[in-house]
VEXROTOR-140086 format. One line per field, with one value per atom (N, C-alpha, C): residue in three letters; atom name; residue number from 1; x, y, z. Coordinates in nm, 2 decimals, decimal comma. Layout:
! residues N
residu <- (ala | ...)
atome <- (CA | ...)
num <- (NUM | ...)
c1 <- (X | ...)
c2 <- (Y | ...)
c3 <- (Z | ...)
END
This chain:
! residues 112
residu <- (met | met | met | lys | lys | lys | thr | thr | thr | ala | ala | ala | ser | ser | ser | leu | leu | leu | arg | arg | arg | thr | thr | thr | asp | asp | asp | leu | leu | leu | gln | gln | gln | tyr | tyr | tyr | asn | asn | asn | glu | glu | glu | asp | asp | asp | lys | lys | lys | val | val | val | ser | ser | ser | ile | ile | ile | lys | lys | lys | val | val | val | met | met | met | met | met | met | glu | glu | glu | thr | thr | thr | glu | glu | glu | thr | thr | thr | ser | ser | ser | lys | lys | lys | glu | glu | glu | ile | ile | ile | arg | arg | arg | ile | ile | ile | leu | leu | leu | phe | phe | phe | arg | arg | arg | lys | lys | lys | gly | gly | gly | gln | gln | gln | thr | thr | thr | met | met | met | lys | lys | lys | glu | glu | glu | his | his | his | lys | lys | lys | ala | ala | ala | gly | gly | gly | tyr | tyr | tyr | pro | pro | pro | ile | ile | ile | thr | thr | thr | val | val | val | glu | glu | glu | ile | ile | ile | his | his | his | glu | glu | glu | gly | gly | gly | thr | thr | thr | ile | ile | ile | thr | thr | thr | phe | phe | phe | gly | gly | gly | val | val | val | glu | glu | glu | gly | gly | gly | glu | glu | glu | lys | lys | lys | met | met | met | val | val | val | leu | leu | leu | lys | lys | lys | thr | thr | thr | gly | gly | gly | asp | asp | asp | leu | leu | leu | ile | ile | ile | ser | ser | ser | leu | leu | leu | asp | asp | asp | ala | ala | ala | asn | asn | asn | val | val | val | pro | pro | pro | his | his | his | asp | asp | asp | leu | leu | leu | leu | leu | leu | ala | ala | ala | glu | glu | glu | glu | glu | glu | asp | asp | asp | ser | ser | ser | ile | ile | ile | val | val | val | arg | arg | arg | leu | leu | leu | thr | thr | thr | leu | leu | leu | ser | ser | ser | lys | lys | lys | ser | ser | ser | asp | asp | asp | asn | asn | asn | val | val | val | glu | glu | glu | arg | arg | arg | val | val | val | ala | ala | ala | lys | lys | lys | val | val | val | val | val | val | glu | glu | glu)
atome <- (N | CA | C | N | CA | C | N | CA | C | N | CA | C | N | CA | C | N | CA | C | N | CA | C | N | CA | C | N | CA | C | N | CA | C | N | CA | C | N | CA | C | N | CA | C | N | CA | C | N | CA | C | N | CA | C | N | CA | C | N | CA | C | N | CA | C | N | CA | C | N | CA | C | N | CA | C | N | CA | C | N | CA | C | N | CA | C | N | CA | C | N | CA | C | N | CA | C | N | CA | C | N | CA | C | N | CA | C | N | CA | C | N | CA | C | N | CA | C | N | CA | C | N | CA | C | N | CA | C | N | CA | C | N | CA | C | N | CA | C | N | CA | C | N | CA | C | N | CA | C | N | CA | C | N | CA | C | N | CA | C | N | CA | C | N | CA | C | N | CA | C | N | CA | C | N | CA | C | N | CA | C | N | CA | C | N | CA | C | N | CA | C | N | CA | C | N | CA | C | N | CA | C | N | CA | C | N | CA | C | N | CA | C | N | CA | C | N | CA | C | N | CA | C | N | CA | C | N | CA | C | N | CA | C | N | CA | C | N | CA | C | N | CA | C | N | CA | C | N | CA | C | N | CA | C | N | CA | C | N | CA | C | N | CA | C | N | CA | C | N | CA | C | N | CA | C | N | CA | C | N | CA | C | N | CA | C | N | CA | C | N | CA | C | N | CA | C | N | CA | C | N | CA | C | N | CA | C | N | CA | C | N | CA | C | N | CA | C | N | CA | C | N | CA | C | N | CA | C | N | CA | C | N | CA | C | N | CA | C | N | CA | C | N | CA | C | N | CA | C | N | CA | C | N | CA | C | N | CA | C | N | CA | C | N | CA | C | N | CA | C | N | CA | C | N | CA | C | N | CA | C | N | CA | C | N | CA | C | N | CA | C)
num <- (1 | 1 | 1 | 2 | 2 | 2 | 3 | 3 | 3 | 4 | 4 | 4 | 5 | 5 | 5 | 6 | 6 | 6 | 7 | 7 | 7 | 8 | 8 | 8 | 9 | 9 | 9 | 10 | 10 | 10 | 11 | 11 | 11 | 12 | 12 | 12 | 13 | 13 | 13 | 14 | 14 | 14 | 15 | 15 | 15 | 16 | 16 | 16 | 17 | 17 | 17 | 18 | 18 | 18 | 19 | 19 | 19 | 20 | 20 | 20 | 21 | 21 | 21 | 22 | 22 | 22 | 23 | 23 | 23 | 24 | 24 | 24 | 25 | 25 | 25 | 26 | 26 | 26 | 27 | 27 | 27 | 28 | 28 | 28 | 29 | 29 | 29 | 30 | 30 | 30 | 31 | 31 | 31 | 32 | 32 | 32 | 33 | 33 | 33 | 34 | 34 | 34 | 35 | 35 | 35 | 36 | 36 | 36 | 37 | 37 | 37 | 38 | 38 | 38 | 39 | 39 | 39 | 40 | 40 | 40 | 41 | 41 | 41 | 42 | 42 | 42 | 43 | 43 | 43 | 44 | 44 | 44 | 45 | 45 | 45 | 46 | 46 | 46 | 47 | 47 | 47 | 48 | 48 | 48 | 49 | 49 | 49 | 50 | 50 | 50 | 51 | 51 | 51 | 52 | 52 | 52 | 53 | 53 | 53 | 54 | 54 | 54 | 55 | 55 | 55 | 56 | 56 | 56 | 57 | 57 | 57 | 58 | 58 | 58 | 59 | 59 | 59 | 60 | 60 | 60 | 61 | 61 | 61 | 62 | 62 | 62 | 63 | 63 | 63 | 64 | 64 | 64 | 65 | 65 | 65 | 66 | 66 | 66 | 67 | 67 | 67 | 68 | 68 | 68 | 69 | 69 | 69 | 70 | 70 | 70 | 71 | 71 | 71 | 72 | 72 | 72 | 73 | 73 | 73 | 74 | 74 | 74 | 75 | 75 | 75 | 76 | 76 | 76 | 77 | 77 | 77 | 78 | 78 | 78 | 79 | 79 | 79 | 80 | 80 | 80 | 81 | 81 | 81 | 82 | 82 | 82 | 83 | 83 | 83 | 84 | 84 | 84 | 85 | 85 | 85 | 86 | 86 | 86 | 87 | 87 | 87 | 88 | 88 | 88 | 89 | 89 | 89 | 90 | 90 | 90 | 91 | 91 | 91 | 92 | 92 | 92 | 93 | 93 | 93 | 94 | 94 | 94 | 95 | 95 | 95 | 96 | 96 | 96 | 97 | 97 | 97 | 98 | 98 | 98 | 99 | 99 | 99 | 100 | 100 | 100 | 101 | 101 | 101 | 102 | 102 | 102 | 103 | 103 | 103 | 104 | 104 | 104 | 105 | 105 | 105 | 106 | 106 | 106 | 107 | 107 | 107 | 108 | 108 | 108 | 109 | 109 | 109 | 110 | 110 | 110 | 111 | 111 | 111 | 112 | 112 | 112)
c1 <- (-1,85 | -1,86 | -1,92 | -1,87 | -1,93 | -1,94 | -2,05 | -2,07 | -2,10 | -2,07 | -2,10 | -2,11 | -2,17 | -2,17 | -2,13 | -2,04 | -2,00 | -2,10 | -2,20 | -2,29 | -2,43 | -2,46 | -2,60 | -2,60 | -2,72 | -2,74 | -2,64 | -2,62 | -2,53 | -2,59 | -2,53 | -2,58 | -2,47 | -2,46 | -2,37 | -2,40 | -2,30 | -2,32 | -2,29 | -2,36 | -2,34 | -2,22 | -2,20 | -2,10 | -1,97 | -1,96 | -1,83 | -1,84 | -1,72 | -1,71 | -1,79 | -1,85 | -1,92 | -1,84 | -1,82 | -1,74 | -1,83 | -1,81 | -1,89 | -1,80 | -1,79 | -1,73 | -1,82 | -1,77 | -1,85 | -1,83 | -1,70 | -1,67 | -1,55 | -1,54 | -1,42 | -1,39 | -1,26 | -1,21 | -1,11 | -1,05 | -0,94 | -0,82 | -0,80 | -0,68 | -0,70 | -0,83 | -0,85 | -0,99 | -1,00 | -1,13 | -1,15 | -1,26 | -1,30 | -1,39 | -1,35 | -1,43 | -1,47 | -1,60 | -1,64 | -1,64 | -1,58 | -1,58 | -1,65 | -1,75 | -1,83 | -1,79 | -1,75 | -1,72 | -1,82 | -1,86 | -1,92 | -1,81 | -1,83 | -1,73 | -1,69 | -1,56 | -1,50 | -1,47 | -1,52 | -1,49 | -1,35 | -1,29 | -1,15 | -1,14 | -1,02 | -0,97 | -0,83 | -0,82 | -0,70 | -0,58 | -0,46 | -0,34 | -0,34 | -0,31 | -0,30 | -0,21 | -0,19 | -0,11 | -0,18 | -0,15 | -0,21 | -0,09 | -0,12 | -0,02 | 0,02 | -0,05 | -0,03 | -0,04 | 0,01 | -0,01 | -0,16 | -0,19 | -0,33 | -0,33 | -0,45 | -0,47 | -0,60 | -0,59 | -0,71 | -0,74 | -0,87 | -0,93 | -1,03 | -1,02 | -1,12 | -1,22 | -1,33 | -1,44 | -1,52 | -1,54 | -1,61 | -1,57 | -1,55 | -1,51 | -1,37 | -1,33 | -1,19 | -1,15 | -1,03 | -0,97 | -0,83 | -0,80 | -0,66 | -0,61 | -0,50 | -0,44 | -0,31 | -0,29 | -0,16 | -0,08 | 0,05 | 0,14 | 0,27 | 0,29 | 0,42 | 0,44 | 0,33 | 0,34 | 0,33 | 0,33 | 0,31 | 0,17 | 0,11 | -0,03 | -0,05 | -0,14 | -0,17 | -0,32 | -0,37 | -0,51 | -0,54 | -0,63 | -0,67 | -0,81 | -0,84 | -0,98 | -1,03 | -1,16 | -1,23 | -1,14 | -1,13 | -1,05 | -0,90 | -0,86 | -0,72 | -0,70 | -0,58 | -0,55 | -0,42 | -0,40 | -0,27 | -0,25 | -0,13 | -0,10 | 0,01 | 0,00 | 0,09 | 0,15 | 0,27 | 0,33 | 0,28 | 0,30 | 0,26 | 0,33 | 0,26 | 0,31 | 0,35 | 0,29 | 0,31 | 0,20 | 0,24 | 0,14 | 0,07 | -0,07 | -0,15 | -0,27 | -0,33 | -0,46 | -0,54 | -0,67 | -0,76 | -0,85 | -0,88 | -0,97 | -1,06 | -1,19 | -1,28 | -1,30 | -1,26 | -1,28 | -1,42 | -1,49 | -1,63 | -1,69 | -1,82 | -1,87 | -1,80 | -1,76 | -1,67 | -1,70 | -1,68 | -1,68 | -1,54 | -1,49 | -1,35 | -1,36 | -1,28 | -1,27 | -1,13 | -1,13 | -1,01 | -1,00 | -0,88 | -0,85 | -0,75 | -0,79 | -0,71 | -0,66 | -0,55 | -0,51 | -0,61 | -0,63 | -0,72 | -0,68 | -0,55 | -0,50 | -0,52 | -0,56 | -0,58 | -0,72 | -0,74 | -0,86 | -0,95 | -1,07 | -1,16 | -1,19 | -1,19 | -1,22 | -1,11 | -0,99 | -0,88 | -0,92 | -0,98 | -1,02 | -1,13 | -1,23 | -1,34 | -1,29 | -1,19 | -1,14 | -1,08 | -1,03 | -0,97 | -1,07 | -1,20 | -1,30 | -1,37 | -1,35 | -1,42 | -1,36)
c2 <- (2,85 | 2,71 | 2,63 | 2,51 | 2,42 | 2,28 | 2,21 | 2,07 | 1,98 | 1,86 | 1,75 | 1,62 | 1,52 | 1,39 | 1,29 | 1,20 | 1,09 | 0,98 | 0,98 | 0,87 | 0,90 | 1,02 | 1,05 | 1,06 | 1,04 | 1,05 | 0,96 | 0,83 | 0,74 | 0,69 | 0,72 | 0,68 | 0,60 | 0,47 | 0,39 | 0,37 | 0,36 | 0,32 | 0,17 | 0,10 | -0,04 | -0,07 | 0,02 | 0,00 | 0,06 | 0,17 | 0,23 | 0,31 | 0,34 | 0,41 | 0,55 | 0,58 | 0,71 | 0,81 | 0,93 | 1,04 | 1,16 | 1,22 | 1,34 | 1,43 | 1,56 | 1,66 | 1,69 | 1,67 | 1,70 | 1,84 | 1,89 | 2,02 | 2,08 | 2,21 | 2,28 | 2,38 | 2,38 | 2,48 | 2,57 | 2,66 | 2,74 | 2,66 | 2,54 | 2,47 | 2,33 | 2,28 | 2,14 | 2,12 | 2,00 | 1,95 | 1,82 | 1,80 | 1,67 | 1,60 | 1,48 | 1,40 | 1,27 | 1,22 | 1,09 | 1,00 | 0,89 | 0,79 | 0,66 | 0,62 | 0,50 | 0,39 | 0,28 | 0,16 | 0,05 | -0,02 | -0,15 | -0,26 | -0,37 | -0,47 | -0,50 | -0,51 | -0,54 | -0,42 | -0,31 | -0,19 | -0,14 | -0,08 | -0,03 | 0,11 | 0,17 | 0,29 | 0,25 | 0,26 | 0,21 | 0,30 | 0,25 | 0,32 | 0,46 | 0,55 | 0,69 | 0,77 | 0,90 | 0,98 | 1,11 | 1,17 | 1,30 | 1,40 | 1,52 | 1,62 | 1,69 | 1,66 | 1,72 | 1,61 | 1,63 | 1,53 | 1,50 | 1,38 | 1,34 | 1,27 | 1,26 | 1,17 | 1,09 | 0,96 | 0,87 | 0,81 | 0,82 | 0,75 | 0,65 | 0,53 | 0,43 | 0,45 | 0,51 | 0,55 | 0,42 | 0,34 | 0,21 | 0,11 | -0,01 | -0,12 | -0,16 | -0,22 | -0,27 | -0,25 | -0,19 | -0,16 | -0,21 | -0,28 | -0,32 | -0,20 | -0,14 | -0,01 | -0,05 | -0,02 | -0,05 | 0,08 | 0,08 | 0,19 | 0,14 | 0,19 | 0,16 | 0,01 | -0,07 | -0,21 | -0,29 | -0,22 | -0,29 | -0,28 | -0,40 | -0,40 | -0,41 | -0,33 | -0,33 | -0,33 | -0,39 | -0,39 | -0,29 | -0,19 | -0,09 | -0,11 | -0,10 | -0,13 | 0,00 | -0,01 | 0,10 | 0,17 | 0,30 | 0,38 | 0,40 | 0,33 | 0,34 | 0,47 | 0,53 | 0,65 | 0,62 | 0,68 | 0,67 | 0,81 | 0,86 | 0,98 | 0,95 | 1,02 | 1,00 | 1,14 | 1,14 | 1,26 | 1,27 | 1,39 | 1,41 | 1,31 | 1,27 | 1,19 | 1,05 | 0,99 | 0,85 | 0,77 | 0,67 | 0,58 | 0,50 | 0,49 | 0,41 | 0,37 | 0,26 | 0,21 | 0,15 | 0,14 | 0,09 | -0,02 | -0,12 | -0,23 | -0,25 | -0,24 | -0,26 | -0,41 | -0,45 | -0,59 | -0,61 | -0,50 | -0,50 | -0,36 | -0,35 | -0,21 | -0,12 | 0,00 | 0,08 | 0,23 | 0,31 | 0,45 | 0,51 | 0,58 | 0,64 | 0,79 | 0,85 | 1,00 | 1,03 | 1,11 | 1,16 | 1,31 | 1,35 | 1,49 | 1,53 | 1,63 | 1,68 | 1,82 | 1,87 | 2,01 | 2,09 | 2,21 | 2,31 | 2,33 | 2,31 | 2,33 | 2,22 | 2,10 | 1,98 | 1,99 | 1,91 | 1,91 | 1,79 | 1,81 | 1,70 | 1,62 | 1,69 | 1,63 | 1,52 | 1,54 | 1,45 | 1,32 | 1,33 | 1,21 | 1,14 | 1,21 | 1,15 | 1,08 | 1,12 | 1,06 | 0,92 | 0,90 | 0,77 | 0,66 | 0,69 | 0,59 | 0,57 | 0,64 | 0,63 | 0,51)
c3 <- (2,16 | 2,20 | 2,08 | 2,06 | 1,96 | 2,03 | 1,99 | 2,04 | 1,92 | 1,94 | 1,84 | 1,91 | 1,85 | 1,90 | 1,80 | 1,83 | 1,74 | 1,74 | 1,83 | 1,84 | 1,79 | 1,75 | 1,70 | 1,55 | 1,49 | 1,35 | 1,27 | 1,31 | 1,25 | 1,12 | 1,01 | 0,88 | 0,80 | 0,83 | 0,76 | 0,62 | 0,53 | 0,39 | 0,38 | 0,30 | 0,29 | 0,19 | 0,09 | -0,01 | 0,01 | 0,09 | 0,12 | 0,26 | 0,31 | 0,43 | 0,43 | 0,54 | 0,55 | 0,62 | 0,57 | 0,63 | 0,65 | 0,77 | 0,80 | 0,89 | 0,85 | 0,93 | 1,04 | 1,16 | 1,28 | 1,34 | 1,32 | 1,38 | 1,32 | 1,30 | 1,27 | 1,37 | 1,42 | 1,51 | 1,44 | 1,52 | 1,47 | 1,42 | 1,48 | 1,45 | 1,39 | 1,39 | 1,35 | 1,28 | 1,22 | 1,16 | 1,23 | 1,29 | 1,35 | 1,26 | 1,22 | 1,12 | 1,18 | 1,16 | 1,20 | 1,07 | 1,09 | 0,98 | 1,03 | 0,96 | 1,00 | 0,90 | 0,96 | 0,88 | 0,91 | 0,81 | 0,83 | 0,83 | 0,89 | 0,89 | 0,75 | 0,73 | 0,60 | 0,52 | 0,55 | 0,47 | 0,49 | 0,39 | 0,40 | 0,36 | 0,40 | 0,34 | 0,28 | 0,15 | 0,09 | 0,14 | 0,11 | 0,15 | 0,09 | 0,18 | 0,15 | 0,24 | 0,22 | 0,30 | 0,33 | 0,44 | 0,48 | 0,47 | 0,41 | 0,40 | 0,53 | 0,63 | 0,77 | 0,87 | 0,99 | 1,10 | 1,12 | 1,16 | 1,20 | 1,33 | 1,39 | 1,50 | 1,47 | 1,50 | 1,48 | 1,61 | 1,64 | 1,76 | 1,72 | 1,78 | 1,76 | 1,87 | 1,83 | 1,93 | 1,96 | 1,86 | 1,89 | 1,78 | 1,82 | 1,72 | 1,72 | 1,61 | 1,59 | 1,45 | 1,44 | 1,31 | 1,30 | 1,18 | 1,15 | 1,08 | 1,14 | 1,10 | 1,04 | 0,91 | 0,85 | 0,84 | 0,88 | 0,87 | 0,81 | 0,69 | 0,62 | 0,61 | 0,59 | 0,57 | 0,70 | 0,82 | 0,95 | 0,99 | 1,03 | 1,07 | 1,22 | 1,28 | 1,42 | 1,44 | 1,54 | 1,57 | 1,68 | 1,64 | 1,73 | 1,77 | 1,90 | 1,95 | 2,02 | 2,06 | 2,12 | 2,22 | 2,21 | 2,30 | 2,26 | 2,16 | 2,12 | 2,03 | 2,04 | 1,96 | 1,89 | 1,77 | 1,70 | 1,64 | 1,64 | 1,56 | 1,46 | 1,35 | 1,24 | 1,20 | 1,16 | 1,10 | 0,96 | 0,90 | 0,76 | 0,67 | 0,57 | 0,46 | 0,49 | 0,60 | 0,64 | 0,57 | 0,49 | 0,42 | 0,53 | 0,52 | 0,61 | 0,55 | 0,60 | 0,55 | 0,67 | 0,65 | 0,75 | 0,70 | 0,79 | 0,76 | 0,88 | 0,87 | 0,98 | 1,01 | 1,12 | 1,17 | 1,22 | 1,25 | 1,29 | 1,26 | 1,27 | 1,25 | 1,35 | 1,30 | 1,38 | 1,36 | 1,47 | 1,46 | 1,49 | 1,39 | 1,40 | 1,40 | 1,49 | 1,49 | 1,43 | 1,33 | 1,26 | 1,29 | 1,34 | 1,36 | 1,26 | 1,18 | 1,07 | 1,11 | 1,06 | 1,06 | 0,99 | 1,04 | 0,97 | 0,83 | 0,80 | 0,66 | 0,57 | 0,63 | 0,55 | 0,48 | 0,38 | 0,29 | 0,32 | 0,36 | 0,38 | 0,25 | 0,14 | 0,01 | -0,02 | 0,03 | 0,01 | 0,08 | 0,20 | 0,28 | 0,20 | 0,15 | 0,08 | -0,05 | -0,11 | -0,23 | -0,20 | -0,08 | -0,04 | -0,04 | -0,01 | 0,00 | -0,13 | -0,23 | -0,36 | -0,44)
END
């Protein structure tokens, strides 16, 4: 058994999005992404399907040029290689579920 909390040890960065691997299972990697209002993740693609949960806050989520507002409790899943970007409309906590085969360093490069 493994446990983790999306709400403890919150360490926001003032200059860029904060990324932390919360848990790895046999099939997935669970990542917490902390956004300050106005922070972004530029357009990028994942090599495997992903699921994004807005745990707290509001995110404008762009998918292939279309923008949608996702709020606390909303989920979105994307197939592999779908271009997407994120903009925090307020301080936000986002949970990203990656395939075990995906690379966390790829996510970190998006915020640099």
